N, C-alpha and C positions, 0 to 999 in steps of 0.2 A: 424449399418445396412447401406448398400450402396444402393443408387438408381441406376436405369439403366444408368444414365448419370455420375455416379461415385461419386456423392456427398454423404457425410456421414451425416446421420441424426439420432436422437435418435429413439429407437424402437417405433413402433406405439402403443404398449401397454406397459406402464411403468412397470418396474419390481418391485413387492411389496417389501418393505423393503430395498430400495436402497437409498444411499446418493450421491448427486451430489455436488461436490465442484466446486464453480464458483468464478472466479475473476471478481469483479464488476468494476475494473478500479479505477483510482485515484480520481474521483470526478464527472466529466462530465457524466451524465447518458447516453448520446448518444455514449459513447465509449464502451458500452456493445457489445459483439459479438452476432451474430444472434443465435448461438447455446445456449448461455447463456439465451437469451430472451425466446427461446422455452421452456427451462427447467423451467424457472421462471413461465411461464404461465401454467405449468402442475404440479407444486409443491403442495403438501398437506400442508407442513410445510416449513417455511423459517427461518433459524437460522442465524441472521445477525450480523456482526461486527459493531462497531461504525462508522468506516470510510467507510460507504456505503452511497451514495447519498440518501437523503430522497425521492427524486423524483423517484428513482428506485422502492422503496417500495410502493409508493402511485400510480404510473402510469403504472408500468410494471408487476404487479402481479395481480392475480385474487382475487375477493372479498371473495372467499371461502377459500383462503390460510390463515393458521395461521402464523403470523409473530412474532417471538421471538427475542427480542433484547438481545444479549448475548456478548456484546463487552467488551473491556478493555480500561482503561484510566489511565495514570500515576497519582498517587496521589489521586485517587478516590476510596472510600471504596465500591462504587457500581459496581466495575469491577466484571465480572463473572469469577470465578475460572475455570481453564482449566478442572479439573475433572468434574465439573458440566456441562460443554459443552459436554464433552465426554459422560456423562450419558444421556443427551438430545438426542444426535445422536442415541445412542443405543435404548433408550426407544421408540422413534418415529418410527425408522426403523423396530424394532421388532413388532410394532403394524401394520405393513404392509403399511406404508405411504411412499410416495416419499418425501424425505427430501432434500432441497437445503441448503447447508452450504455456505453462501454468505460472501466472504471476500473482503476487500478493496484491490485494486491493482490486483496483480496476486496471485494465490492460493499458490504458493510455495516460494515466495521471502519474507524472514523475517516474516514468519507466523508460527503458531504452528501446521501446518498440519501433521507433523510427529506423534505427540501424537494422533491425531484424526485417522490417517490411521492405526496406530498400534491397536487402540481400535476397529476399525471396523474389521480388520483381526482377532483379537482375538475372536470376537463375530460372525465370519462367515457372515458378512454383506457385500453385494455388493456395489460398488461405482464407480464413474467416476470422472475424473478431467477435468474441462473446464478452460483453461488458460484465463487470462485477461491481460490488459495493465498495466504493473507495473509502480509505481510512477516515476522511473527514466526516462522511455521512455515518459510518458505522460507529466511530468513536463518540461522536456527538450524541447519537441515539442511546448508546449504552451508558453514557454519563448523565443523560437526562437534560441535555442542552438543546433547545430548539434554535437552530442557527439563524433563522430569519424571523424570530418572534416579533409579532406586531408591536410597534412602539419601542423596539430595541434595535432592530437592524432590518434593512430591506435588501441587503446584498451580502455575498460571501466572496472572499478572495482566497484562492489557494496559492500558497507561496512556499518558498524555501529560503533559509538563511544560512545554509551550510557553506556557501561561498559569498563572502561580503562584497566581492567585486560585482556581483549580479545586481546589487541594490545601491544606487548612488545617494548622495545627501538629500537631493530634492525628493527622491522617492521615499526615503525614511520620514521626511516631514509630512508627506502626503499620507503615509500609513499611520502616523501618530494622530493626525487630525480627522481621519475619515470616520464616518458613522458605520462603515461596513464591518462585518465580522471577519477577522483575519484568522486563517488556519495555516499554520506552518508545519510542513513536512520536513523530515530529516534535519531537524534544527535543535534537538535536545542538547547536543554538545555546546553550541554557541548560545544557549538560552540566556545566560547572564549578559552577554554582549547585545543580544537582541533587545532585551528589556532596557538596557542602558541607552541604546540608540533611541528607543521610543520615549523614554523619560527625558532625554536631552532635547527632544523635539516637542516637548510640551503635551504629551498625551494626557487627556483629561482624567480626573480622579475617579470618574464613574466607570472606567474600563477595568475589566478583570482579566487575569491570565489563568488559564486552566491547562495543566499538563496531564495528559492521559497516557499512562504507561500500559503497554501490552493490551491495547483496546480490544474488547469483545472476547477476550480469552478468559479462562478461569483464573488468571493471574492479573487481571486488570486492577489498576490503582489510579485514582483520580485525586489531584491536588489543585486546589483553587485559591487564589488570593486577589484582593484588589491590587492592580498592577503597581501602585505606589508603595505597597507593603512588601513586594517581592524581594527587594534587596535585603531586608532584615529577616524575612521569613524563609527564604529558599536559596539565596545566592550561594553558589559553590556546591549546590547539591548535585549528585550524580543521578541521572534519570535512566531507568532501565530501557533498553532498546527492544522494540521500536517505541518511540513516544511521539505523540502529536500535541501541538500547542495551539490552543484557541484563545484569541484575544478579542475582547469587545464587551459591550454591555451585557450580552446574553450569558456570560459566565456567571453573573450574579444569580441566575435562575437555577443553577445546578443544585444548590443546597435544598431548594424546594421540591425539585422534581427528580432527584436521583432515585433510581429504582433497583440498582444492582449494587450489592455490598462489595466493598473492596476486600481483597484477600490479604493485603499488606505483605505480599510475597516479594522477595528480592531475587527469586530464582527465575531464569528465563523460560518462557513457554516455547519459543522457537529455538531448536538446538543450533549450536554453532556449526558453521559449515566445516566440512572435512576437505583436506587438500585433494585436488584432482591429481591422480597418479600419472595418467598419460592420455593423450587423445585416443590411442588404440583401445585403452580400457573403456573409455566413454562410448566408443562406437561399437562395442561388442553387443 
């Protein structure tokens, strides 16, 4: 709905049985958009991923909203299966509730939104998508790295290396030789292998690798190296989850433009997920 001055706002009366997908940003709760905040304060049910700031859930929602933690975490048997999340969306929406599906970062960058959208369409349930600040943008800004700095890079690629079969040998060679800034999501565990593939494919010596742990949170930590120095400086290091990896010439700018001090903290900002007891419990 548009106001007389042209601003777009949610309808004054929420549509029963509607799902609102909201990007919560990479960590800092103040990176929420105004539209996201408005929907959060009108939600009957909030189904939240793990990488959502606890402050958003405690300070930016109403006491009457039911908050359901339905996140995923690698190596945890408490992760909520995607079919279970789909069922939650359908069950609560069909009960006539306004459901906010709260995702870390942006709603459509490396998320399972496709499964959820297909489920809603199949069940004739209305929805809206409210974009958020994705981790690449938030992490780079809070680390002081301009991703497309003039003379350093003119393009950015958003990637993941958590499954090697997604990238073949020809693609690795292209990544090693490109002038683009490379941003890898969900790739801290295979970071050593990632660097090894790029080095084996002749990545130039003027490329840097920057690992940003727990970006935009009070526990952010930034580590940067010329990529050819990485094997001696950081190989075998364990990175705190979530971590984002930026590779390119722009990494060299971080030392000059860093504005946020590292906490040097090894404790997690995002709490580990708890096991889901039962579907009945979730639907209460």
